[in-house]
N, C-alpha and C positions, 0 to 999 in steps of 0.2 A: 504494500500500500504506500502511495506517495505521501510525503509530508505536506502539510498545508503551507501555502505562501504566507509571508508575514501579515498581510492585510486580512487574509482568511482566518488566521489564528486570532488576530485582534477581534474580529467579528464573532467567531465561535466562543471566545472567552467572555463576550459581553451579552450573550443571549440568556435571558431569564424566562422562567415559566411563571406567568402570572395570570390568574383567572383562566386556566387551561389553555393559554395562548403563549406562543414563543414571542418575546418582545425584545426590542432594543430600547434602552432609555434615551431620552432626548439628548442628554449631554454626551453620551457615547456616539450617537448618530452624528451629532454636530462635529465631534472630534474626528470621526471617520472622514468627513467632508472638509475638514479644516476650517470650520465656521464657528462662530459664537452660538451658544444655545439660543439666546434671545433672537438672533438673526434667523436661525432655522425655524423657530416657532412662528415668528412674524411672517415669513414666507409661506409657511403652510397655511396660516390663517388667511392670508391674502389670496391664496390659490386653492382653497379648500375643495372646490368643485373638481379638481384634478385627482383627488385622493378618494379611495373607497371609504365607505362609512365606518369601517372597523380599523382604519389606518392608525388612529390614536385614541387614547383614553387617559383620563387622569387617575392617578393612584389615590386611594383613600389614605388618610393619615396612618391607619393601622397597617396597610399594605406597605407604605413607605418605611415605616419603622421596622417591619419584619425584614424587608429587603436590606435596609441599612445594617441591621444587626447580623444578617447572614453574610454580608460582604466583609465583615471585620475578621 
């Protein structure tokens, strides 16, 4: 089996399972594209019609805390 390229390893390392979906967090996606998180989110909001309905969702406070504690 071939090893993953550095960018693919970065992506694979940043995928989390939340609400039975595999997701990338906004700041990881922004880093992948070399952008600021706020810029990425602004562009998505401005072009929301280009994205599927399930493209993004907001974590609840509990989900965020669970994720943060699991990353430590």
